[in-house]
N, C-alpha and C positions, 0 to 999 in steps of 0.2 A: 524116908526113902529120898534118895538122890536120882536124879536122870541126867544124861547127856545125849546130846545128838552125834550119832556116828557120821562118818564121811560120807556115807549115802543117805544120810538124813532121816535115819531110824532112832526113835528114842530109845536108849539103853537103861534100864533099870536098875540101879543098886541099891537094893533094900537094905535096911539096917541090920537086918539078923545075918547078911551075908557078909557086910562091912565089919561086923564083930567077928565073924568065922574067919575072914581074911586076917585080920590083926591079931587074933590068938595064934594062928598057924604063921604067920610072918610077923612078929612084932616090931621089925624094923620098917612096917609100911603104916605103923600107927600116925605119924604125921603127914602121910601123903594122900589124903582123902581128895584134896581138890586137885592135885597132881594125877591121880587116878582118873578123874572126871576128864580132866584137859587132855590126857593121853587118848581117851576115846574121841574127843573132838577133834584133836589137831596131832595125829600119831605123826612120827617120823616115819614110819612103815607099818604095814599091816600083812600078816603072813595068814593064809589058810589053814586051819589044822586038818587031822585026817578024819575027824568026825562033824564036819560042817562048821566047826567054832571058828571065830577069827581071833588072831592075837594082834593087837596093837601095841607097838614099841614108841617110846618117847625117852629122849636123854634128859637126864635130870642135873647132872653134873658131869664133869669130865670122867670118863670110864664107869658111869652108872646110869642105867636105865630102868625104866618102870615098863613092865608087862603086863597087859590086862587081856584078859580072856573073856569073850562075851560071844553071845548068838543073837542073829537077826532072826526071830522067829517069824515074824511077818513084815511087810512094807512100812509098818509103823510102830512095831513093838519088838523090842528085846531085851536081854538082861545079861548082867556081868556076874559072874560067881567066882573069879580067882583074879588075883593081882599078885605081883611079887616084884621085887627088886633084883637087877641082874647086874653083873659086872661085864 
């Protein structure tokens, strides 16, 4: 399991099984594990979802972004279950 601190200083967990699921659903994400963690820690922007989730965005190259969806369950715990690349 990997972790990253959100901008709210909440530890966000990325369990191995979720990372496997993410890369099975979005094969283009396979080489971006550390970029996903950095997106949580140092996003370009954060958006609030409709169901309490947060979406962190970070530019990885010209015209390409990583979007990471995560939840802050408490003041010191959260988890990520989705990540994708966007143009």
